[in-house]
C-alpha positions, 0 to 999 in steps of 0.5 A: 856440433850436430853430433853433440846435439844428437847425443844430448837429445838421445840422453834426454829421451833415454836417460832423463826420460823426457818426452820433448826437447825444445830449441830456440835461437835469435833469428839469424843464427843460421849455424844453430838452426842448421845444427837443430835441423840436422839433429831432427828438430822440427821448426815451429815458428818465429816468436816476435821479441821473445828472446832477451839479448843484451838488454833488448828483446829480439825475434826468436826461432823455435823448434822441438823434437818429441820422443816419438819423432823421426830423428832425420833432418827436417824440412820447413826451416827458414834457412 
């Protein structure tokens, strides 16, 4: 999954010419957070009740990577 995430990020910056790619997941989705961290995404924080999920709103983890960011695995994650 990390390899796929890195490929999507590379596509976003080179082919789609985006400047920012965002990531989010429901708090507790540790596998997704590990992939994001290893793909170079910077953890930005938790947003309370920001993620709709099966008729309720759950807390979410959020992060992003900019075109100019270092793409190595990032620290500061809650996992």
